[in-house]
C-alpha positions as a printed Julia matrix, in Angstrom:
437×3 Matrix{Float64}:
  -92.44  -33.98  133.86
  -92.79  -35.91  130.78
  -94.97  -35.99  128.43
  -97.04  -38.9   126.57
  -98.98  -38.94  123.61
 -101.87  -41.0   124.04
 -102.42  -42.27  120.82
  -99.31  -43.81  121.48
  -99.79  -45.55  124.27
 -100.19  -49.17  124.53
 -103.07  -50.6   127.02
 -100.23  -51.78  129.41
  -98.84  -48.55  129.21
 -101.87  -46.9   130.18
 -102.22  -49.26  133.16
  -98.52  -48.82  133.89
  -99.25  -44.95  134.24
 -102.1   -45.43  136.12
 -100.49  -47.35  138.96
  -99.54  -45.87  142.06
  -97.35  -48.68  142.99
  -94.22  -48.06  144.56
  -91.02  -50.28  144.79
  -90.85  -50.06  147.94
  -94.26  -51.14  148.97
  -93.32  -54.59  150.8
  -90.77  -52.84  152.9
  -93.66  -50.04  154.11
  -95.63  -53.43  154.79
  -93.36  -54.82  156.47
  -92.61  -51.72  158.84
  -96.39  -51.65  159.56
  -96.85  -54.79  160.4
  -93.93  -54.39  163.01
  -95.26  -51.41  164.52
  -99.24  -52.75  164.86
  -97.74  -55.73  166.63
  -95.49  -53.38  168.99
  -99.2   -51.26  170.09
 -101.05  -54.65  170.23
  -98.55  -56.41  172.69
  -97.3   -52.94  174.5
 -100.34  -50.55  174.35
  -99.4   -47.18  175.99
  -95.44  -48.04  176.17
  -95.5   -48.61  172.69
  -97.39  -45.02  171.78
  -94.72  -43.28  173.8
  -91.7   -44.99  172.4
  -93.15  -43.7   168.55
  -93.83  -40.57  169.68
  -89.86  -40.45  170.64
  -88.81  -42.38  167.77
  -90.59  -40.69  164.93
  -92.15  -37.37  166.3
  -89.01  -36.63  168.07
  -91.04  -35.52  171.11
  -91.07  -37.16  174.62
  -94.47  -37.25  175.76
  -95.71  -36.92  179.35
  -99.18  -38.02  178.89
 -100.99  -39.21  175.57
 -103.41  -36.75  175.1
 -104.61  -32.85  175.39
 -107.66  -32.74  177.5
 -110.63  -29.8   177.09
 -108.91  -27.19  179.09
 -105.6   -27.59  177.54
 -107.18  -27.33  174.21
 -109.4   -24.34  174.96
 -105.88  -22.64  176.15
 -104.33  -23.61  173.04
 -107.1   -22.91  170.66
 -107.36  -18.97  172.47
 -104.33  -17.83  170.53
 -105.72  -18.52  167.11
 -104.98  -15.45  164.72
 -108.91  -13.71  164.71
 -108.61  -14.48  160.83
 -107.58  -17.8   161.0
 -110.75  -18.17  163.43
 -112.81  -16.59  161.12
 -111.86  -18.6   158.07
 -112.44  -21.87  160.01
 -116.25  -20.72  160.97
 -117.09  -19.9   157.42
 -115.26  -23.2   156.23
 -117.63  -25.44  158.92
 -120.84  -23.87  158.44
 -120.52  -24.5   154.57
 -119.0   -28.44  155.5
 -121.67  -28.33  158.06
 -124.66  -26.96  155.65
 -123.75  -29.34  152.92
 -123.61  -32.54  155.04
 -126.98  -31.89  156.75
 -128.24  -31.72  153.48
 -127.32  -35.48  153.51
 -129.63  -36.52  156.15
 -132.56  -38.06  154.53
 -135.23  -40.34  156.12
 -136.6   -43.14  153.79
 -140.17  -43.94  153.14
 -141.91  -47.17  154.17
 -142.25  -49.08  150.87
 -145.23  -51.95  150.45
 -143.8   -54.24  148.02
 -146.97  -56.37  147.8
 -149.98  -56.09  149.51
 -149.04  -56.75  153.5
 -145.68  -56.68  153.57
 -143.83  -53.43  154.61
 -139.89  -52.51  153.87
 -138.08  -49.82  155.3
 -134.79  -48.57  156.31
 -133.81  -46.28  159.53
 -130.18  -44.81  159.83
 -128.05  -45.34  162.89
 -125.07  -43.62  164.14
 -121.87  -45.75  164.26
 -121.07  -45.6   168.44
 -117.21  -45.38  168.29
 -115.75  -43.9   165.61
 -111.53  -42.89  165.04
 -110.41  -39.77  163.46
 -106.68  -39.08  161.87
 -105.96  -36.1   161.42
 -102.6   -35.81  159.6
  -99.59  -33.55  161.04
  -96.54  -34.51  159.18
  -94.7   -31.78  156.59
  -98.19  -30.3   156.75
 -100.94  -30.0   159.91
 -104.66  -29.99  158.52
 -107.18  -28.66  160.46
 -109.29  -28.81  157.05
 -109.44  -32.57  157.72
 -110.49  -32.25  161.16
 -113.53  -30.16  159.9
 -114.01  -32.58  156.99
 -114.3   -35.9   159.47
 -116.01  -34.82  162.87
 -118.69  -32.43  161.11
 -120.26  -35.44  159.34
 -119.61  -37.24  162.24
 -121.32  -34.61  165.14
 -124.12  -34.79  162.4
 -124.79  -38.58  161.96
 -124.82  -38.42  165.86
 -121.75  -40.92  166.85
 -121.5   -40.84  170.79
 -118.05  -41.54  171.1
 -115.78  -39.76  168.67
 -111.83  -40.07  169.21
 -109.2   -38.39  167.18
 -105.28  -39.03  166.76
 -103.15  -36.16  165.45
  -99.15  -36.7   165.48
  -97.27  -34.04  168.58
  -95.82  -31.48  167.2
  -92.3   -31.23  167.35
  -91.88  -27.83  166.68
  -93.96  -26.61  168.76
  -93.82  -27.67  172.8
  -94.93  -26.76  176.1
  -92.49  -25.34  178.55
  -92.22  -28.91  180.12
  -91.16  -30.25  176.83
  -93.95  -32.0   176.09
  -95.39  -32.1   172.55
  -98.95  -30.46  171.67
 -101.19  -29.53  168.62
 -101.14  -26.09  167.01
 -103.49  -23.47  167.86
 -105.45  -24.06  164.47
 -106.82  -27.91  165.35
 -107.45  -26.97  168.8
 -110.0   -24.37  167.61
 -111.28  -27.1   165.53
 -111.59  -29.2   168.47
 -113.31  -26.65  170.46
 -115.77  -25.88  167.67
 -116.98  -29.55  167.34
 -117.08  -30.24  171.01
 -114.09  -32.98  171.41
 -112.78  -32.92  174.92
 -109.66  -34.87  173.67
 -107.1   -35.0   171.45
 -104.73  -37.69  171.5
 -100.93  -37.08  170.36
 -100.49  -40.2   168.21
  -99.45  -39.94  164.64
  -99.05  -42.57  162.0
  -99.56  -46.51  161.71
  -99.68  -46.33  165.39
 -102.37  -44.14  165.99
 -104.47  -46.56  163.75
 -103.25  -49.47  165.35
 -104.15  -47.83  168.77
 -107.55  -47.16  167.61
 -108.29  -50.3   165.91
 -107.1   -52.61  168.95
 -107.3   -49.85  172.01
 -104.7   -49.53  174.73
 -104.85  -48.44  178.13
 -105.29  -44.62  177.1
 -107.13  -45.04  173.88
 -110.36  -46.2   173.18
 -110.9   -48.83  170.68
 -113.33  -47.89  167.88
 -115.54  -49.46  165.22
 -114.58  -47.56  162.03
 -111.35  -45.53  161.41
 -111.71  -42.18  158.96
 -108.83  -40.07  157.52
 -106.22  -39.57  155.03
 -102.65  -40.13  155.54
  -99.17  -41.29  153.83
  -98.47  -44.72  152.7
  -97.52  -46.36  156.5
 -101.26  -44.84  157.94
 -102.99  -46.42  154.93
 -101.43  -49.55  154.66
 -101.99  -49.82  158.36
 -105.78  -49.03  157.83
 -105.81  -51.8   155.17
 -103.92  -54.72  157.64
 -106.64  -54.12  160.59
 -109.43  -54.27  158.4
 -110.3   -57.82  159.84
 -110.71  -56.02  163.32
 -112.39  -52.68  162.47
 -113.7   -51.0   159.52
 -112.36  -48.02  157.52
 -113.45  -45.36  155.5
 -111.17  -45.97  152.29
 -107.61  -46.33  151.04
 -107.11  -42.91  151.53
 -103.41  -42.38  150.55
 -101.17  -39.83  148.72
 -102.77  -36.79  147.38
 -103.51  -36.83  143.5
 -105.02  -34.59  141.22
 -105.76  -34.81  137.33
 -106.73  -31.8   135.31
 -108.33  -32.16  131.8
 -107.54  -28.82  129.74
 -108.02  -27.68  126.18
 -107.71  -24.45  124.32
 -110.01  -22.41  126.59
 -108.04  -23.45  129.9
 -105.39  -20.65  131.1
 -102.25  -22.11  131.78
 -101.06  -20.4   135.33
 -104.46  -21.85  136.71
 -103.45  -25.21  135.68
  -99.56  -24.9   137.03
 -101.68  -23.5   140.05
 -103.68  -26.5   140.75
 -100.74  -28.96  139.85
  -98.57  -27.86  141.91
 -101.5   -27.14  144.92
 -101.59  -31.39  145.19
  -97.47  -31.53  144.83
  -96.89  -29.57  147.51
  -98.89  -32.09  149.73
  -95.92  -34.42  149.66
  -93.21  -35.9   147.8
  -95.22  -38.95  146.87
  -98.23  -36.71  145.32
  -99.09  -37.3   141.63
 -100.33  -34.45  139.42
 -101.32  -35.54  135.84
 -102.21  -33.02  133.15
 -104.2   -34.5   130.28
 -104.53  -32.26  127.4
 -105.8   -31.7   123.76
 -103.3   -28.94  122.93
  -99.6   -29.32  123.14
  -99.38  -25.46  123.33
 -101.15  -25.73  126.95
  -98.86  -28.3   128.02
  -95.74  -26.3   126.95
  -97.1   -23.16  128.24
  -98.47  -24.56  131.94
  -95.04  -26.58  132.45
  -93.21  -22.85  132.17
  -95.7   -22.01  134.23
  -95.25  -25.03  137.09
  -91.49  -23.85  136.68
  -92.06  -20.05  137.77
  -94.72  -20.67  140.41
  -92.2   -23.35  141.94
  -89.7   -21.37  142.46
  -91.18  -19.07  145.04
  -93.09  -21.87  146.57
  -92.35  -22.43  150.49
  -92.36  -25.97  150.01
  -90.46  -26.3   146.64
  -88.42  -29.07  147.53
  -91.33  -31.14  148.18
  -93.43  -30.02  144.89
  -90.49  -30.44  142.97
  -90.03  -33.96  143.71
  -93.74  -34.55  143.42
  -93.6   -32.87  140.28
  -90.76  -34.98  138.85
  -92.47  -38.08  139.06
  -95.95  -36.97  137.35
  -96.37  -36.98  134.12
  -98.54  -34.82  131.09
 -100.87  -36.7   128.23
 -101.73  -34.87  125.1
 -104.99  -36.16  123.96
 -106.45  -36.32  120.16
 -110.15  -34.82  121.88
 -111.73  -34.05  125.47
 -113.34  -38.09  124.83
 -110.09  -39.8   124.58
 -108.86  -37.39  127.47
 -112.2   -38.79  129.61
 -111.09  -42.05  128.54
 -107.45  -41.54  130.6
 -109.11  -40.2   133.47
 -111.86  -42.58  133.74
 -109.19  -45.57  134.04
 -106.17  -43.64  135.94
 -109.8   -42.79  138.59
 -108.28  -39.52  140.14
 -108.59  -38.41  143.42
 -109.23  -34.94  142.28
 -110.3   -34.3   138.38
 -110.26  -30.55  137.18
 -112.36  -29.76  134.18
 -110.19  -26.71  132.72
 -112.19  -25.96  129.89
 -115.46  -23.71  129.28
 -117.1   -27.25  127.44
 -117.01  -28.75  131.06
 -121.2   -29.81  131.24
 -120.74  -32.0   128.13
 -118.06  -34.12  129.86
 -120.11  -34.49  133.33
 -122.01  -37.51  131.55
 -118.7   -39.1   130.79
 -117.52  -39.17  134.11
 -117.31  -42.69  135.56
 -114.52  -42.53  137.96
 -113.64  -39.65  140.33
 -113.67  -38.82  144.05
 -115.05  -35.39  143.53
 -114.99  -32.99  140.39
 -114.19  -28.96  140.11
 -115.89  -28.0   137.28
 -114.47  -24.68  134.63
 -111.47  -22.54  134.52
 -112.74  -20.9   137.97
 -112.5   -23.7   140.1
 -109.68  -24.5   141.94
 -109.29  -28.1   143.77
 -108.33  -26.02  147.09
 -112.13  -24.84  147.19
 -113.11  -28.33  147.71
 -110.19  -28.8   150.09
 -111.01  -26.01  152.46
 -114.38  -24.5   152.29
 -116.91  -25.18  149.65
 -118.5   -27.83  151.76
 -117.99  -30.78  150.02
 -116.06  -33.17  151.74
 -111.88  -34.05  150.96
 -111.68  -36.84  152.4
 -111.32  -38.7   149.17
 -110.43  -42.13  147.48
 -107.03  -42.16  146.27
 -104.79  -44.89  144.34
 -107.29  -45.79  141.67
 -109.96  -46.39  144.56
 -112.66  -43.6   142.75
 -112.96  -46.84  140.58
 -115.11  -48.31  143.64
 -114.99  -45.91  146.44
 -117.2   -42.53  147.05
 -115.44  -40.19  149.45
 -116.46  -39.63  153.1
 -119.94  -38.52  153.74
 -122.47  -38.04  156.44
 -123.64  -41.72  155.17
 -120.21  -42.87  156.01
 -120.64  -42.55  159.47
 -124.4   -44.02  159.55
 -125.28  -47.59  159.44
 -128.62  -48.45  157.53
 -130.73  -50.9   159.28
 -133.5   -52.48  157.34
 -137.04  -53.61  158.81
 -139.97  -55.57  157.38
 -143.12  -56.04  159.21
 -146.13  -58.67  157.4
 -149.59  -58.59  158.13
 -151.87  -61.85  157.86
 -152.79  -60.58  154.37
 -148.74  -59.99  153.79
 -148.31  -63.7   155.21
 -150.58  -65.08  152.71
 -149.19  -63.79  149.58
 -145.74  -64.14  150.53
 -145.75  -67.41  152.06
 -146.11  -69.8   149.5
 -142.79  -67.81  147.32
 -140.9   -68.23  150.5
 -141.76  -72.2   150.97
 -141.0   -72.83  147.26
 -137.68  -70.99  147.45
 -136.53  -72.49  150.57
 -137.44  -75.96  149.47
 -135.31  -75.66  146.11
 -132.2   -75.04  148.5
 -133.24  -77.6   150.71
 -133.57  -75.36  153.62
 -136.52  -77.19  154.98
 -136.59  -75.17  158.69
 -136.73  -72.11  156.62
 -139.7   -73.43  154.86
 -141.51  -74.78  158.57
 -140.93  -70.84  160.06
 -143.52  -69.65  157.05
 -145.5   -72.91  157.29
 -146.13  -73.11  160.66
 -147.57  -69.57  160.41
 -149.51  -70.02  157.54
 -151.5   -73.31  159.13
 -151.64  -71.66  162.39
 -153.45  -68.93  160.27
 -155.76  -71.65  159.04
 -156.68  -72.91  162.53
 -158.25  -69.73  163.77
């Protein structure tokens, strides 16, 4: 993990450090384009072929139905079932609080405007299943979808090559199956990667086409989501996971190391960034990373991510926040007792974890906030998934006679200024009609 001094960094170097571009991006784009084309052309056949090629599973069908999911879910250990139930309740309660009815506003006498929410009817949820299978993501996506009232929820997750039925057909694990049963999902499609995104975007013989696709994934999934945006909406460009920790002398190096490694173990392309006002904290944290890394089951993956990550020594917390806002992290941890003073300075971040006793892991699993967040600097413009993400906001307006009289001349003048006579006439004809009464 390389160490930089913020004072010595040029503007261009800061931009370089905050960039998540990878050398073979063009190669990924080319491969994803080919996958999308195959799914559009060959439908289910392409999905069966990709399962064999990428997942090493020969599927007999592309989905698990409700009864199969119940059978698999029944094998879940009792303590895991309890943990998922607790996490679900917290996530549900937090996202239920986001359902707010807006008031009607009389913008001027007789002119009433308001908005009402309507659920997106068909949504697609992508649940990653590569080196780590994520039931937590299932909860994070399907719970607000249910709360919003989406009529059709299509779930895709890669078939597990290390968990097969007796006939050799791939399946899902008991944790994902239990989430499906808990959330009333009657079918889980055994499709992963860019091909899952393509299937949900364009539809196949088995997979219904959706209106919006949700869910994080690797670079192939993220690239596929950006490529299908001319056909279907997406939640955000959510790619490899990342964390930025701001730490001062009040931080605990062992806690910081654990937080950095928690992100690093997601994948070799994850980023774990430390920005500290203390050289001592940086040094001790790097020692702790080595100590904790040695005993991690996924140490090979985490080690590669750490090797591509870095630390920045800042003069003070204000300087640390400047770097953080430029980086725009998916997860921001304020490892300091002085976090309250920093909250107003946060401009760009997906989700924030305050103080030394708030690990990012709680947000990943069970605090209630959503862990599907913008990465790669997109926190400058995107929010994380919420109940609102599954809703459309439709505006309404109603004019009384008084309202038409009050606003009519304004609209006529503006329409005439733009040279749109028919727009003007739509008002004028009503005003004249009123005068004839």
